N, C-alpha and C positions, 0 to 999 in steps of 0.2 A: 296597443297602448299608446304608441306614437300618435295615432290619429286622435285619440281622446285628448291627449295633452295639447296637441296643436289646436284642437277645437276650443279647449278652455283658454288657451293663450290668445287666440283670435277673438274670443268673446269677452276678453278682459275681465274674467271672473276674479274677484278678490277673496272669495271665500275658500281658503285653503283646505278647510275641513271637508267641504262639499267635493272639492276636486279630489282630495286623497281618498275619501270614502267611495266616490264613484269609480275611481281607478282601481281601488282594491276589489270592489264588487265585480268589475269587469275582469280582473285578473283571476279571481276565484271562478267565475263563470267560464272563462277560457280554459282553465285547468280542468274543471269538471267535464266540459265538453270534450276536451282531448282524451280524458280517461274513458268516458263512456263510449265515444265513437270508436276509439281504437279497440276497446274491449269487445264490443258487439261485432265489429267487422273481423277482428282476429279470431274470435271463437268460431265464427262461421267458417272462415278460411281454413283454420287448422282442423276443424272437424271434417270439412270437405276433403282436405288432403289426406287425413287419416283414413277416411272411408274409401277413398280412391286407392290408396296403397293397400288396404286390407282386401279390397276386391281383386286387385292385381296379384296379390300374394296368396289369396284364398285362405287367409288365416286371421284370427282376431289378434290385434296388436294392443288392445286396451291395457293389458298388464305388463307391457314392455316399457323400456326406457323411452322409446319413441312415443308411445301412447301417453306416458306421463308428461313428456315435454309438450305434447300437443295440448295438454290440459293446463300447464303452468305458464307457458310462454305468453299466452294472451294477457295474463295478469301482469307480467313484467313489462311487456310492450305498452300496455295501457298506463302503467305507472310512469314510464319514461315519457310517453306521449302527452300526459297531463302535467307532469311536474316540470318539464323543460320550459314550456311557455309561462307557467306560473312563476318559476324562479326568475326568468328574464323580466317579466312584468314587475315583480317585486323589486328587482334591482333598479329598474327604470323609475319607479315611483318612490324609491328610498329618499331622494332629496326632499320630497314633500313632507315626509315624516321628520327628517332632520330639521327642516324649517319650523315645523310645528313644535318641536321640542326646544326651540330657541337657538339652535346651532346656526352660527353665521356662515352663510355660503358665499362664494365669490361672486355670484350673480343670482338673480331671482330663481327660485326653486323649479319653476316650470322650464326655464331655459337650461338649467343643469340636467333636468330629466331628459330633455330633448337631446342634449349632447351625449348623455349615457346611451340613449336609444340608438343614436347614429353610430356610436362606438361599437355597441353590441351587434348592430346590423353589419358593420364593416367586418368585425371578427367572424361573424357567421359566413359572410362571403369568402373570407380568407380560408376558413375551414372547408367550405364546399369546393373552393378552387383546388385545395390540396387533395380532396377525395377524387375530384374529376381529373386530377393531374394536369391542370391548366395554370396559367399565371395567377398566383395568389393575389397579386396587386390588382390585376385586371378584374378578377372576380370580386374582390372587395369593393372596388370602385363601382362596378356594375350594381351591386346591392345598394350602395349609397345613392346611386342615381335613381333607382327604383323608389327608395325612400323619399328622395327629394321631389320626384314627380308626384308622389302621393301627397306630400305636404303642399305642393303647388295646386293640386286639384282641390284639396280641402280648402285652401285659401280662396281659390277662384269660385268655389261653390258656396262658401259660407260668408263671404264679405261683400 
């Protein structure tokens, strides 16, 4: 989403409806891609693990809690894998909708969206740093640097 918004910013597009609709379409596509890819891969992985365990135990586990979990966990993981990027994208493009509704923003809506994207990227880095038990600040800064490099590459290749 950051890449799309940066691309629109550098192209100096004034059509906020086109920007918002394009970003929303990309957000929906990203969410659907996350759901479908996670579902397909998780179903295959869980089925493989269940069959492997059944072979090792020489028994059918289909009617057990483990068998049931092997069937419903892919649904849950697919939902999370698809909804997380969708929600983040919707947060990032929300200033575009606010601007369309006439809400006065402190700066142009694309710039507000970029700030939100960078803030979310930093928070993601902080969370990942906590999981990895490394410096949350360093991890947050590293993710911001990756985003900044991405913006620089987009700028270099599109202008």
